[in-house]
KEKE-3310 file (N, C-alpha, C; in steps of 0.2 Angstrom, whole numbers, plus 5000, padded with zeros to 4 digits):
npx = (5043:5057:5069:5075:5065:5054:5058:5059:5045:5040:5046:5041:5027:5028:5032:5021:5012:5017:5015:5001:4985:4979:4971:4953:4952:4964:4964:4954:4960:4969:4975:4991:5002:5012:5005:5008:5006:5007:5014:5014:5019:5026:5030:5018:5010:4994:4989:4998:4994:4981:4983:4989:4979:4970:4977:4979:4965:4963:4973:4969:4957:4959:4969:4982:4998:4996:5006:5015:5023:5035:5036:5041:5039:5037:5024:5016:5016:5027:5025:5013:5016:5025:5015:5007:5015:5017:5014:4997:4992:4987:4996:5002:4997:4990:4989:4979:4976:4969:4980:4991:4982:4973:4976:4991:4989:4981:4987:5000:4999:5008:5014:5016:5007:4989:4977:4965:4964:4975:4974:4965:4953:4948:4942:4935:4942:4943:4939:4945:4939:4941:4947:4946:4958:4962:4974:4970:4973:4968:4955:4943:4928:4920:4916:4910:4916:4929:4930:4925:4936:4946:4944:4945:4957:4974:4984:4986:4978:4986:4987:4991:4992:4989:5000:5007:4997:4989:4973:4968:4973:4968:4953:4955:4959:4947:4938:4943:4940:4926:4922:4928:4940:4957:4969:4985:4993:5004:5018:5021:5029:5020:5006:5008:5005:5013:5017:5006:5001:5012:5009:5015:5009:4993:4982:4977:4971:4968:4967:4956:4964:4975:4975:4966:4968:4974:4963:4953:4960:4960:4969:4970:4958:4943:4936:4928:4921:4924:4916:4900:4889:4888:4903:4903:4912:4916:4906:4903:4909:4904:4899:4906:4896:4884:4888:4886:4894:4893:4900:4912:4916:4922:4934:4949:4952:4955:4959:4959:4968:4974:4986:4980:4968:4966:4961:4944:4939:4948:4948:4934:4934:4943:4937:4925:4930:4937:4927:4920:4929:4931:4920:4922:4923:4935:4939:4929:4929:4941:4938:4929:4936:4946:4938:4934:4928:4917:4913:4904:4906:4903:4913:4910:4905:4916:4925:4918:4916:4930:4932:4923:4927:4939:4936:4928:4939:4948:4941:4939:4953:4955:4946:4951:4963:4974:4989:5002:5012:5010:5010:5023:5031:5027:5032:5046:5049)
npy = (4827:4826:4838:4841:4836:4844:4856:4853:4851:4863:4871:4865:4868:4881:4881:4876:4886:4897:4893:4890:4896:4913:4918:4921:4934:4939:4940:4951:4961:4965:4976:4976:4981:4987:4982:4973:4974:4963:4964:4958:4963:4977:4994:5005:4998:4990:4983:4987:5001:4998:4992:5002:5010:5004:5002:5014:5017:5006:5010:5022:5018:5007:5013:5009:5007:5002:4995:4994:4980:4974:4959:4955:4945:4931:4932:4936:4925:4923:4931:4927:4913:4916:4923:4912:4905:4911:4918:4914:4926:4939:4949:4948:4951:4951:4958:4951:4943:4940:4936:4928:4920:4914:4913:4908:4896:4888:4886:4882:4869:4864:4874:4876:4881:4881:4889:4891:4883:4886:4900:4913:4921:4937:4950:4958:4970:4977:4977:4975:4976:4969:4977:4978:4985:4994:4999:5014:5014:5002:5004:4999:4999:4992:4975:4968:4974:4971:4957:4955:4961:4953:4941:4944:4946:4940:4937:4934:4944:4954:4953:4959:4956:4957:4947:4932:4918:4925:4932:4940:4935:4923:4926:4932:4921:4914:4922:4922:4909:4907:4917:4912:4917:4921:4926:4931:4930:4941:4941:4955:4969:4977:4975:4977:4990:5001:4996:4994:5008:5011:5005:4991:4980:4975:4976:4976:4966:4972:4980:4994:5002:5002:5005:5015:5030:5032:5027:5038:5049:5046:5039:5025:5014:5009:4993:4984:4979:4968:4967:4964:4974:4991:5000:5014:5024:5023:5025:5024:5013:4997:4981:4964:4956:4963:4964:4951:4940:4933:4925:4930:4937:4945:4948:4956:4952:4960:4957:4956:4945:4932:4922:4904:4899:4911:4921:4921:4933:4942:4941:4946:4958:4965:4963:4971:4982:4985:4985:4996:5007:5008:5014:5027:5044:5047:5035:5030:5041:5037:5024:5029:5037:5028:5019:5006:4990:4985:4974:4972:4961:4949:4939:4925:4926:4932:4922:4913:4919:4920:4907:4904:4912:4905:4893:4896:4902:4892:4882:4890:4891:4877:4875:4883:4877:4881:4878:4874:4870:4877:4891:4892:4890:4901:4911:4909:4913)
npz = (5314:5303:5302:5290:5282:5285:5280:5266:5263:5266:5255:5244:5246:5244:5231:5225:5228:5221:5208:5207:5201:5201:5215:5219:5226:5223:5210:5209:5214:5204:5191:5198:5195:5181:5164:5150:5132:5120:5103:5087:5076:5066:5072:5071:5063:5059:5070:5081:5081:5085:5097:5104:5105:5113:5125:5130:5134:5143:5153:5158:5163:5172:5181:5180:5172:5155:5142:5126:5119:5107:5097:5084:5068:5057:5053:5064:5072:5081:5091:5096:5100:5110:5119:5122:5130:5141:5158:5166:5172:5170:5166:5154:5138:5123:5106:5097:5080:5064:5056:5065:5072:5064:5049:5050:5058:5051:5039:5044:5053:5062:5070:5084:5093:5098:5091:5098:5110:5116:5122:5130:5123:5125:5122:5108:5096:5083:5065:5048:5032:5015:5000:4984:4973:4958:4946:4938:4924:4918:4915:4921:4932:4940:4945:4935:4923:4925:4924:4911:4903:4908:4903:4889:4887:4882:4891:4908:4920:4934:4951:4968:4985:5004:5006:5003:5006:5014:5021:5012:5000:4999:4997:4984:4977:4979:4972:4958:4955:4957:4948:4936:4930:4925:4936:4940:4956:4963:4975:4985:4994:5007:5002:4989:4985:4980:4968:4961:4959:4952:4941:4938:4944:4940:4950:4968:4982:4996:5013:5018:5026:5021:5007:5007:5007:4993:4986:4989:4983:4970:4963:4963:4958:4967:4966:4972:4988:5002:5012:5021:5020:5012:5014:5025:5024:5010:5001:4987:4983:4977:4986:4984:4986:4982:4968:4963:4969:4982:4990:4992:5005:5021:5033:5040:5057:5074:5091:5108:5117:5129:5138:5140:5153:5159:5174:5178:5184:5179:5165:5163:5169:5159:5147:5150:5152:5140:5131:5135:5134:5120:5116:5119:5114:5107:5102:5094:5085:5079:5073:5064:5055:5050:5044:5051:5055:5069:5083:5097:5110:5122:5133:5131:5118:5111:5110:5103:5091:5087:5085:5074:5064:5062:5058:5046:5037:5037:5029:5017:5013:5010:5001:4990:4988:4994:5003:5015:5007:4994:4998:5002:4991:4984:4993:4991:4977)
capx = (5045:5064:5070:5075:5059:5049:5061:5057:5038:5039:5048:5036:5022:5029:5032:5014:5009:5020:5013:4995:4981:4977:4964:4948:4953:4971:4961:4950:4965:4973:4982:4994:5009:5011:5003:5010:5002:5012:5011:5019:5021:5031:5027:5013:5005:4987:4990:5001:4989:4975:4986:4990:4972:4967:4981:4977:4958:4964:4977:4964:4951:4961:4973:4989:5000:4996:5011:5015:5030:5035:5039:5040:5041:5032:5016:5014:5017:5032:5021:5008:5020:5027:5009:5005:5019:5018:5009:4990:4992:4984:5001:5005:4991:4992:4984:4979:4973:4967:4987:4994:4977:4969:4980:4995:4988:4977:4992:5005:4997:5014:5017:5017:5002:4983:4974:4959:4966:4981:4973:4959:4951:4947:4937:4935:4943:4941:4940:4946:4936:4946:4944:4950:4959:4966:4976:4966:4974:4965:4948:4937:4925:4917:4918:4908:4920:4935:4928:4925:4942:4950:4941:4946:4965:4976:4988:4982:4979:4990:4986:4995:4988:4994:5006:5006:4994:4985:4967:4967:4975:4962:4948:4958:4959:4940:4934:4945:4937:4919:4921:4931:4945:4964:4973:4991:4995:5011:5019:5025:5028:5015:5002:5009:5001:5016:5019:4999:5002:5017:5006:5019:5004:4986:4978:4978:4965:4971:4963:4956:4968:4982:4974:4961:4970:4974:4956:4951:4963:4958:4975:4968:4949:4940:4930:4922:4922:4923:4911:4893:4886:4894:4907:4900:4918:4918:4899:4903:4911:4899:4902:4906:4889:4880:4890:4885:4898:4892:4904:4918:4915:4927:4939:4954:4950:4960:4956:4963:4969:4980:4986:4974:4967:4966:4956:4937:4938:4952:4944:4928:4936:4946:4931:4921:4934:4939:4921:4919:4934:4930:4913:4923:4923:4942:4939:4924:4932:4947:4935:4925:4941:4950:4933:4934:4922:4917:4909:4903:4904:4906:4919:4908:4903:4922:4928:4914:4918:4936:4931:4919:4933:4945:4931:4927:4945:4952:4937:4941:4959:4955:4942:4955:4968:4979:4991:5008:5017:5009:5013:5030:5033:5026:5037:5053:5049)
capy = (4825:4827:4845:4842:4834:4850:4861:4851:4851:4870:4873:4861:4871:4888:4881:4876:4893:4901:4891:4889:4901:4917:4916:4927:4940:4942:4943:4956:4966:4965:4975:4980:4983:4988:4976:4973:4971:4960:4966:4954:4967:4983:5000:5010:4993:4991:4980:4992:5007:4996:4990:5008:5013:5000:5002:5021:5015:5003:5013:5027:5016:5003:5016:5006:5008:4997:4997:4989:4976:4971:4953:4954:4940:4925:4934:4937:4919:4923:4935:4921:4908:4920:4924:4906:4902:4916:4916:4917:4931:4945:4955:4947:4952:4951:4961:4945:4945:4936:4932:4925:4915:4911:4910:4904:4890:4885:4883:4879:4866:4863:4880:4875:4883:4879:4895:4891:4879:4890:4906:4915:4926:4943:4956:4960:4977:4980:4973:4979:4973:4971:4981:4976:4991:4993:5005:5017:5012:4996:5006:4996:5003:4987:4969:4967:4977:4967:4950:4956:4963:4947:4935:4946:4947:4935:4936:4935:4950:4952:4956:4957:4955:4957:4943:4924:4914:4930:4932:4942:4931:4918:4930:4933:4914:4911:4926:4919:4902:4909:4922:4908:4921:4920:4933:4929:4933:4942:4945:4962:4973:4982:4974:4979:4996:5005:4993:4995:5014:5012:5000:4986:4975:4978:4978:4972:4965:4973:4983:5001:5006:5002:5009:5020:5036:5032:5027:5044:5053:5043:5036:5018:5013:5004:4989:4981:4978:4962:4968:4962:4980:4996:5004:5021:5028:5022:5023:5022:5005:4991:4975:4959:4953:4967:4962:4944:4936:4934:4921:4935:4941:4943:4954:4954:4956:4961:4956:4956:4939:4932:4914:4900:4899:4918:4920:4923:4939:4947:4941:4949:4965:4967:4963:4976:4989:4986:4987:5003:5011:5008:5017:5034:5048:5047:5028:5030:5044:5033:5020:5031:5039:5023:5014:5000:4987:4983:4968:4972:4955:4948:4934:4920:4929:4934:4915:4910:4924:4918:4900:4904:4914:4900:4887:4899:4904:4885:4878:4892:4888:4870:4875:4886:4873:4885:4874:4875:4870:4882:4897:4891:4890:4909:4915:4907:4916)
capz = (5307:5303:5300:5283:5278:5285:5275:5259:5263:5266:5249:5239:5247:5241:5224:5222:5229:5216:5200:5207:5198:5205:5219:5217:5229:5220:5203:5210:5215:5197:5190:5204:5192:5173:5160:5143:5127:5114:5096:5083:5069:5066:5076:5066:5059:5062:5077:5084:5082:5090:5104:5108:5107:5118:5131:5132:5137:5149:5157:5161:5166:5179:5184:5180:5165:5150:5137:5120:5118:5101:5097:5078:5064:5055:5053:5072:5077:5088:5097:5098:5104:5118:5123:5124:5135:5147:5165:5165:5178:5167:5165:5147:5135:5115:5101:5093:5074:5059:5054:5069:5076:5059:5043:5051:5061:5045:5033:5047:5060:5067:5072:5090:5097:5096:5092:5103:5116:5122:5123:5132:5119:5129:5119:5100:5095:5077:5059:5042:5027:5010:4994:4977:4970:4952:4943:4933:4916:4917:4912:4923:4937:4943:4944:4929:4918:4926:4922:4904:4903:4910:4897:4883:4886:4881:4896:4914:4925:4941:4958:4974:4991:5010:5007:5001:5012:5019:5020:5005:4993:5000:4994:4977:4974:4978:4967:4952:4954:4955:4941:4930:4926:4928:4939:4943:4961:4964:4981:4985:5000:5008:4998:4982:4982:4975:4962:4959:4957:4946:4935:4938:4945:4939:4956:4974:4986:5003:5017:5016:5030:5016:5001:5007:5004:4986:4983:4990:4979:4963:4961:4961:4958:4972:4961:4976:4995:5005:5018:5019:5016:5009:5020:5025:5021:5003:4999:4979:4981:4979:4989:4980:4986:4977:4961:4961:4972:4990:4994:4993:5010:5026:5035:5045:5063:5079:5097:5114:5120:5134:5138:5143:5160:5163:5179:5175:5186:5176:5160:5164:5169:5153:5143:5151:5151:5133:5127:5137:5131:5112:5115:5121:5108:5103:5098:5090:5079:5075:5070:5058:5051:5047:5041:5054:5059:5076:5087:5104:5112:5129:5133:5127:5110:5108:5108:5098:5085:5084:5082:5068:5059:5061:5053:5040:5033:5036:5024:5011:5011:5008:4995:4984:4987:4997:5008:5017:5001:4988:5001:5003:4984:4983:4996:4988:4971)
cpx = (5053:5065:5071:5068:5054:5052:5059:5050:5036:5041:5043:5030:5022:5029:5025:5010:5011:5016:5005:4991:4979:4971:4959:4950:4960:4969:4958:4956:4969:4970:4985:5001:5008:5009:5005:5006:5007:5009:5016:5021:5024:5026:5023:5009:4998:4986:4992:4996:4983:4977:4986:4984:4969:4971:4980:4970:4960:4968:4973:4959:4953:4967:4980:4991:5000:5001:5012:5022:5029:5040:5038:5042:5036:5025:5013:5015:5022:5029:5017:5011:5022:5021:5007:5009:5020:5012:5002:4988:4988:4989:5004:4998:4994:4987:4984:4975:4973:4975:4988:4988:4973:4973:4986:4995:4985:4982:4998:5003:5001:5017:5019:5013:4996:4980:4968:4961:4971:4980:4966:4957:4947:4940:4939:4937:4941:4942:4941:4944:4941:4942:4950:4951:4964:4968:4971:4966:4971:4958:4942:4935:4922:4918:4916:4913:4927:4934:4928:4932:4947:4949:4944:4954:4968:4983:4984:4983:4984:4987:4990:4990:4993:5000:5003:5003:4989:4978:4965:4969:4969:4955:4950:4956:4951:4936:4937:4941:4930:4918:4924:4936:4952:4967:4979:4992:5002:5013:5023:5025:5023:5009:5002:5006:5005:5018:5012:4999:5007:5015:5011:5014:4997:4982:4980:4972:4969:4965:4963:4962:4974:4981:4969:4962:4971:4968:4953:4953:4962:4963:4974:4961:4948:4935:4926:4925:4920:4918:4904:4889:4890:4897:4905:4906:4919:4911:4899:4904:4906:4903:4902:4899:4885:4882:4889:4889:4897:4897:4911:4916:4920:4930:4944:4952:4956:4956:4961:4963:4974:4980:4980:4974:4968:4960:4950:4937:4941:4949:4938:4930:4939:4941:4927:4924:4936:4933:4919:4923:4933:4923:4916:4923:4929:4942:4935:4926:4936:4943:4932:4931:4944:4944:4933:4928:4922:4912:4909:4901:4907:4911:4917:4907:4910:4926:4924:4916:4924:4936:4927:4923:4938:4942:4931:4933:4949:4947:4938:4948:4959:4951:4946:4962:4975:4982:4998:5013:5016:5011:5020:5034:5033:5031:5044:5054:5053)
cpy = (4829:4835:4846:4841:4840:4856:4859:4852:4859:4872:4871:4866:4878:4887:4880:4882:4897:4899:4890:4896:4906:4916:4922:4934:4943:4944:4950:4962:4969:4972:4979:4983:4984:4981:4977:4969:4969:4962:4962:4957:4973:4989:5003:5005:4994:4988:4984:4998:5004:4995:4996:5011:5010:5000:5008:5020:5013:5006:5019:5024:5011:5007:5013:5006:5000:4999:4992:4987:4973:4965:4951:4947:4934:4926:4934:4930:4919:4927:4930:4916:4911:4921:4918:4903:4906:4914:4918:4921:4938:4951:4953:4947:4952:4954:4955:4947:4939:4932:4927:4918:4912:4908:4906:4897:4885:4882:4880:4875:4864:4868:4879:4877:4881:4887:4897:4889:4883:4897:4907:4922:4931:4947:4957:4968:4980:4975:4977:4975:4974:4975:4979:4983:4991:4999:5008:5015:5006:4998:5003:5000:4998:4980:4965:4968:4972:4960:4950:4957:4956:4941:4937:4946:4940:4932:4938:4942:4949:4956:4954:4957:4956:4952:4935:4920:4919:4929:4934:4939:4925:4920:4930:4927:4912:4915:4924:4913:4903:4913:4918:4913:4919:4926:4929:4934:4934:4945:4951:4965:4977:4981:4976:4985:5000:5002:4994:5002:5015:5007:4994:4980:4979:4980:4975:4972:4966:4977:4990:5005:5006:5007:5014:5028:5037:5031:5034:5049:5051:5040:5029:5018:5007:4999:4986:4980:4971:4962:4966:4968:4985:4999:5012:5027:5028:5020:5021:5016:5000:4985:4970:4956:4956:4965:4955:4939:4936:4929:4925:4940:4940:4949:4952:4956:4955:4960:4955:4949:4938:4923:4911:4901:4906:4918:4924:4930:4945:4947:4946:4957:4968:4967:4969:4983:4991:4988:4994:5009:5013:5012:5025:5038:5048:5040:5028:5035:5042:5029:5023:5033:5033:5018:5007:4997:4985:4977:4970:4966:4953:4942:4928:4921:4930:4927:4912:4913:4921:4911:4900:4907:4909:4895:4891:4899:4896:4882:4883:4891:4881:4870:4878:4882:4877:4880:4877:4875:4875:4889:4897:4892:4898:4913:4914:4910:4923)
cpz = (5307:5300:5293:5279:5279:5280:5268:5259:5262:5259:5244:5240:5244:5234:5221:5222:5222:5208:5200:5203:5203:5209:5217:5220:5225:5213:5203:5211:5208:5193:5196:5201:5185:5169:5153:5138:5121:5108:5092:5077:5071:5069:5069:5062:5062:5068:5082:5086:5087:5097:5108:5109:5113:5126:5133:5137:5144:5155:5161:5166:5173:5182:5185:5173:5160:5144:5132:5120:5112:5101:5089:5074:5063:5056:5060:5075:5082:5093:5101:5102:5110:5122:5125:5130:5142:5152:5163:5172:5176:5166:5158:5144:5128:5110:5096:5086:5069:5057:5058:5072:5071:5053:5045:5054:5055:5041:5037:5053:5064:5069:5079:5096:5094:5097:5096:5110:5121:5123:5126:5129:5123:5127:5112:5100:5089:5071:5054:5037:5021:5005:4989:4974:4964:4950:4937:4925:4914:4913:4915:4929:4942:4942:4937:4923:4920:4923:4914:4901:4903:4905:4891:4882:4885:4887:4902:4918:4931:4946:4964:4979:4997:5010:5004:5007:5016:5017:5012:4999:4993:4996:4987:4974:4973:4973:4960:4951:4953:4949:4934:4926:4929:4930:4943:4950:4961:4971:4980:4992:5001:5004:4991:4980:4978:4969:4958:4954:4952:4940:4933:4939:4944:4945:4962:4978:4993:5007:5016:5020:5025:5010:5000:5005:4996:4983:4984:4985:4973:4960:4960:4962:4962:4967:4966:4984:4997:5010:5015:5016:5015:5015:5019:5022:5014:5000:4992:4978:4982:4981:4983:4979:4981:4970:4960:4964:4981:4993:4996:4999:5016:5027:5039:5052:5069:5085:5103:5117:5126:5134:5141:5150:5163:5168:5177:5178:5182:5169:5159:5164:5163:5148:5143:5149:5143:5129:5129:5133:5124:5111:5116:5114:5104:5099:5094:5084:5075:5071:5063:5053:5047:5044:5043:5056:5066:5078:5094:5107:5119:5127:5129:5119:5107:5105:5103:5091:5082:5082:5076:5063:5057:5056:5047:5034:5032:5029:5017:5009:5007:5001:4988:4983:4989:5003:5010:5010:4996:4992:5001:4996:4982:4986:4994:4981:4971)
residu = (MET:HIS:ARG:ARG:HIS:VAL:LEU:VAL:ALA:VAL:LEU:ALA:GLY:ALA:THR:LEU:LEU:ALA:THR:ALA:PRO:LEU:THR:THR:ALA:ALA:ALA:GLN:ASP:TRP:PRO:SER:HIS:PRO:VAL:LYS:ILE:ILE:VAL:GLY:PHE:ALA:PRO:GLY:SER:SER:ALA:ASP:GLN:LEU:ALA:ARG:LEU:VAL:ALA:GLU:GLY:LEU:THR:THR:ALA:LEU:LYS:GLN:ARG:PHE:PHE:VAL:GLU:TYR:ARG:GLN:GLY:ASN:SER:GLY:SER:ILE:ALA:ALA:SER:PHE:THR:ALA:ARG:SER:ALA:SER:ASP:GLY:TYR:THR:LEU:MET:MET:ALA:GLY:SER:GLY:PRO:HIS:ILE:THR:VAL:PRO:THR:LEU:HIS:PRO:ASP:ILE:GLY:TYR:ASP:PRO:MET:LYS:ASP:PHE:THR:HIS:VAL:ALA:MET:VAL:ALA:GLY:ASP:SER:TYR:VAL:LEU:ALA:ALA:ASN:PRO:THR:LEU:GLY:VAL:HIS:ASP:ILE:ALA:GLY:LEU:ILE:LYS:LEU:ALA:LYS:ALA:ARG:SER:ALA:PRO:LEU:THR:SER:SER:SER:PRO:GLY:PRO:GLY:SER:LEU:GLY:GLN:MET:LEU:LEU:GLU:GLU:PHE:LYS:ARG:LYS:ALA:GLY:ILE:ASP:ILE:THR:HIS:VAL:PRO:ALA:PRO:ASP:SER:GLY:LEU:MET:GLU:VAL:LEU:GLY:ASN:HIS:ILE:ASN:MET:THR:LEU:THR:VAL:PRO:LEU:THR:ALA:GLY:GLU:GLN:ILE:LYS:ALA:GLY:LYS:VAL:ILE:GLY:LEU:ALA:MET:SER:SER:ARG:THR:ARG:ASN:PRO:ALA:TYR:PRO:ARG:ILE:ALA:THR:PHE:THR:GLU:GLN:GLY:PHE:PRO:GLU:ILE:THR:GLY:ALA:THR:TRP:PHE:TRP:LEU:THR:ALA:PRO:LYS:ASN:LEU:PRO:PRO:ALA:ILE:ALA:GLU:LYS:LEU:ASN:ASN:GLU:VAL:ARG:ARG:SER:LEU:GLN:LEU:PRO:LYS:ALA:LYS:ALA:TYR:PHE:VAL:GLN:GLN:ALA:LEU:LEU:SER:GLU:ASP:LEU:ASP:LEU:ALA:GLY:THR:THR:ALA:PHE:VAL:GLY:ASN:GLU:LEU:ALA:HIS:TRP:SER:ALA:LEU:ALA:LYS:ARG:VAL:GLY:MET:THR:THR:ILE:THR:VAL:SER:ARG:ALA:LEU:SER:LYS)
# end
């Protein structure tokens, strides 16, 4: 063979080796250098707190540094896009969540990534149910009282949520539809909690991680929880289901994900170690303190869970008429 042809063949072979998936042996040696966990939200956010908790557990278990890297913006979709385009070598992971993998793809199908096909969903981390929290001046303490008040008023009540198009707003719209009442959604920063405290907005449908301290202090009144059973951290707050609205259930979830085609040996190792680390005393205490939900699932169970969440919320968005256009209008106000 001509020398030039030999060189071309060698270079082509090297390229194939560089782009080929990791071998089983190489996957078993993983990780041999630090691993980054992408977070699509600001430092201190729920995603960030959980990513750091998982990173600490994996660093201890796998004797290699796992660290958080921020790629904020567009409800986490910038981080999701980056992760989807990254190498499937186990060195780029993401703290995925209901925002970038459920809400955004549902309302913006042209976002540029598929929430199922472009990722290897590795391990469930935590969930946070929703709570409807009202200013005490409304004078109501449960859903029955809220409905009675809403029907007696000439002007609609107002409520915020984690944002236009959020799962919280979807639940709010479904509640309005089922209860037959009018509540105006008002976009506001940080779920509008400060506006509720200041009595500029009547209530907010947000997560306990945001409103929990104010509920415990009596500064806002918890009217209902979206969990299927009462949250042990808030035993006095009845669920929507208990109060006659079984359709108003759901939570925002976080899980560890990776680019598609992650080698099975790495995926299994991650799933096992994440699940093991979340059973450690520090993690369990954090879950109790923050009133977080948990799902202990294997790889197949994690993928199925994410797929079911996507189907559930997509159907709900259609049912309440929430589309890209309606969300865009809300954001422009």
